[in-house]
N, C-alpha and C positions, 0 to 999 in steps of 0.2 A: 398480442404481448410479443414483444422482441426477444430475443435470445440475452441478451443483455440483460433485460428487466427480469428474466427468470432468473439469471446467474447472480443479480443483486438479491433477489426474494430468498433463492436459496442460501446464499452468505449470510442474511440478516437472520434468517432460520436458525441458522448453524449457531451464530454468536448469540441470539436470544437462548437458544439452549444451553450452552455454555455458561452464560450468566446465570441462568436459573440452578445447573451443577453446583455451581461455585456457591452459590447461597446456600444450597442443601446441604454441601460440606461444611460450611460455617455454621449451621444450626445443629448438626450431628457432632461436631467437635464441641460446642457449647454444650449440648447434653452429655455426653462422654465426660467431660468437665464436672458437671452439675452431678451426674453419678458417682464419680470418684469422691467427690466432697461430701456427699451424702454417706458412701462407706465409711469413710474416716470418722465422720461423726458417729455414726453409728457404734464403731469401735470403743471411740473414747466415752459416750455412753456407757456401753457395757462395762467398761472398766471402772466408772465411776458407781456403777450401781454394785458391782461386785465389792467394791473397797465398802460401801455402806451396808452391805449384807454381811460383810466379814466383821465389821465394827459389832453391828448389832448382835450378832450370833455370840460373840466374845462376852458382851455385855450381858447377854442374858447366861451364858455360862457361868461367869463370874458370879453371877446373883445367885444362881442355884448352887453353887459351892459355897457361898458363905453360911455363917453360921447364924445370922440374925434372922430374926422371925420377919416374916413377910406380913404387911398389912394386907386383909382380905377386904375387898369391898364389895 
């Protein structure tokens, strides 16, 4: 194997390694974006559940404060 063949082999290996690193970088960026969207979705869901809980507590307290007789079942 000549020196030029070894040099070309080395260059090819470096370029292949660089392509793999570029692909890995893109995958990590996509994973990070997905994680950010998941966190935002979690916050929105927490807010919605808090709103529903507040509504239900308000209805429960209003029903408890009223003088209307309750129907027992």
